[in-house]
C-alpha angles and dihedrals in degrees: 000000000000124000111194124170116244092257099033095109124137139145098275104161094345116125097203130103124216094264091054092046093051092047092050092049089051094047091052094048161147092073126200093194119064105223127174112221111184092323095317116110129209082229109237135120098243104093103199093180091064090045092051091048089054092050092048092049099045102032103038101200120179100223102183111117091354121136113225135184112209112198119201091010094174106184089354102244095141092045090050093049092050091046090051087062094053103272125138113224143192107199124194127198131156101208118089092206090058090052090056091048088051093052090054095045093047092052091045094054094041091056092041092058099025090238142121114239118215102224130137109196116201113198099206142107109266089236089063097052121108096218092184089076096053099073127214128324134203089219141008120211111208101173111174093327113097094075090055095058110115093009095106093052103034109019131259116299095000122141091245092053091054090050090050091050090053091048093052093043090054087059097043097054090060091060102061142011091217122059123174109202129189108212131185139215097204117093123213093193137002095264095060122099109164102147124121092268089058094049093045088062092045095051093042089061088057094049099262128126132203111253100174140001127197122188125217097203095182092058098030089237135123139206115218126185115211125194130193104247093202097244 
């Protein structure tokens, strides 16, 4: 288990100067997640380090020897941070570009801490995953992803996309008793309702209850921890 501060990045074991690092980051872009690598940013507005610090502070999860499913992992920053604290992860992301970014970041952090990170990254759409083959998890991370399920196949806010979301949700809730969801207040069209109140109703239907909600006022988003109430 390795505990590095959010800014404690250097070139421990990494044979790459700053010019090469900057060129590699640019080549792998554009990036969705803003990640600081030895003072060089991937140059986006979504500061995942601050988000991770919030999650760690408000939802104290003991990661060591825990099994976690990270949905919509993107470049894999949250997966990497959890793995650095001893967790084993399966990370799912549809975009191939994000997969290439993940491979680079994983190698970077492994050389940085002289460790091996236990992460299996699956480069597929969530709708195409056979969740029955993944086994059980201690936690599921669903950060800004549940409201995208079905959108690629059926369009945003369509009736079919909502049906697909429910189908996938019905599979997911069988995999873990603890699901951390990132919800949002902003609507992209009139049919979208993805705030905490919406998800409270959805998860209640599957036997889960809200145990804690933290609001990110600057981004108009929220983190909600749901737990299976055993009913």
